[in-house]
Structures are given as structure tokens and as C-alpha cells.
Residue, then its C-alpha position, 0 to 999 in steps of 0.5 A: m500500500i502506498e501512503s500519501t504524506a501530506q506536507t504541511t508548511i508552517a508559516g514563520p515570521e516574514l523576513v522582509p515586512p511588506i513596507w520594506e518591499a514597497f520601499a524597495g520597489l519605490l527606490v527602483v522606480i525612482a532610480l529608473l526615472v533618474g537614469l532616464a532623465w540623465l539619458v534624455r539630458r545627455s542626448t539633448m546636450r549632444n544635439a545642442s552642439k549640432r545646432r544649425l543656428a547659434i548666437e555667439g554674442a550681441l552688443p546693445l547699441g541703445d534704443r532697442r538696437s543691437l549688433a549680433i554675431v550669429t552662426v548659421e549652418g557654418r557661416r558667421l554673420l554680423l547682423g544689425l537688429a532693430p525693432n522692425s528689421v534685421s539687416l546683414v552687415t557683413e559675413l565674417s570669417a568661418a572661425p575667429p582668429s586665435f590670440e596669437d594670429a591677432v597679435a602677429r597681424a597687429l605687430p609690424p613685420e620686423a617685430r614678428a621674427 
């Protein structure tokens, strides 16, 4: 004859109370949100360096008028800004000269050596 043995489980004390399980789950969700926010910020910063339009600087002239250096698709433009108009003053060189180049151009030829 085969006897069946019934296994009874005895409920012991819980090792991790339910409040700690909920807290751990909340921490996981917060960590995932922080990681996602970091990824989004990193990708927007990477795209910001590839912008096609950027304002390098502006000089107010008074009476709501100013001059601005703008980079548009690799071209540097000096624009005159007024309340009702934007005017192209000139197109600047692609990159501003370095300090050493500016000093070399400012010195007379005999002092450059």
C-alpha cells in the first residue's frame, strides 16, 4: 500500500515586512526615472552642439538696437537688429582668429621674427 504524506508548511515570521518591499520597489522606480532623465539630458546636450543656428554674442547699441554675431549652418554673420528689421552687415570669417594670429597681424613685420 502506498501512503500519501501530506506536507504541511508552517508559516514563520516574514523576513522582509511588506513596507520594506514597497520601499524597495519605490527606490527602483525612482532610480529608473533618474537614469532616464540623465539619458534624455545627455542626448539633448549632444544635439545642442549640432545646432544649425547659434548666437555667439550681441552688443546693445541703445534704443532697442543691437549688433549680433550669429552662426548659421557654418557661416558667421554680423547682423544689425532693430525693432522692425534685421539687416546683414557683413559675413565674417568661418572661425575667429586665435590670440596669437591677432597679435602677429597687429605687430609690424620686423617685430614678428
